[in-house]
C-alpha positions in Angstrom: 7.1 6.6 32.3 6.4 9.6 30.2 2.9 10.8 29.7 1.3 9.2 26.6 -0.1 12.6 25.6 3.4 14.0 25.6 4.6 11.1 23.3 1.7 11.8 21.0 2.5 15.5 20.9 6.2 14.7 20.1 5.2 12.2 17.4 2.8 14.7 15.9 5.5 17.5 15.9 7.9 15.1 14.1 5.3 14.0 11.6 4.3 17.7 10.9 8.0 18.5 10.2 8.1 15.9 7.4 7.6 17.5 4.0 4.2 17.0 2.4 5.4 14.7 -0.4 7.1 12.4 2.0 4.2 12.6 4.4 1.8 11.4 1.7 4.1 8.5 0.9 4.5 7.6 4.5 0.9 7.2 5.6 0.7 6.4 9.3 4.1 8.1 9.9 2.8 9.6 13.1 1.8 6.3 14.6 5.1 4.7 13.5 7.1 7.6 15.1 5.0 7.2 18.3 5.7 3.5 18.3 9.4 4.0 17.8 9.5 6.6 20.6 7.7 4.4 23.0 10.0 1.5 22.2 13.1 3.6 22.7 11.9 5.3 25.9 10.9 2.0 27.4 14.5 0.9 27.1 15.6 3.9 29.2 15.6 3.7 33.0 13.0 6.4 33.8 10.9 6.7 36.9 7.6 8.6 37.2 7.5 12.0 38.7 5.4 10.5 41.6 8.0 7.8 42.2 10.8 10.5 42.1 8.9 12.7 44.6 8.4 9.7 47.0 12.0 8.8 46.9 13.0 12.4 47.5 10.9 12.4 50.6 12.4 9.1 51.8 15.9 10.6 51.2 15.1 13.7 53.2 13.8 11.6 56.1 16.8 9.4 56.0 19.2 12.4 56.1 17.3 13.8 59.1 17.6 10.4 60.9 21.3 10.2 60.0 21.9 13.7 61.4 20.1 12.9 64.6 22.1 9.7 65.0 25.4 11.5 64.4 24.5 14.0 67.0 23.5 11.3 69.5 26.8 9.4 68.8 28.8 12.6 69.3 27.0 13.1 72.7 27.6 9.6 73.8 31.3 9.8 72.8 31.6 13.0 74.7 30.2 11.3 77.8 32.5 8.3 77.3 35.6 10.6 77.1 34.7 12.3 80.4 34.5 9.0 82.3 
């Protein structure tokens, strides 16, 4: 999930972009924007950076194991052909 501080920063930037007259009428606009952002982002299929990094490492290890198995199979097939 996105960092709550980032959401607050985005919500503040959006609220700051609203003209003063509209801002005065829409008291609490920043919290409402933040709430809407959180709601919409929660619908998306995001993973944390930590989770992404873990899965990247798992994928690297899996690829290494696959390469080793492919090499081993090729060697066994070569032995099988000679017999």
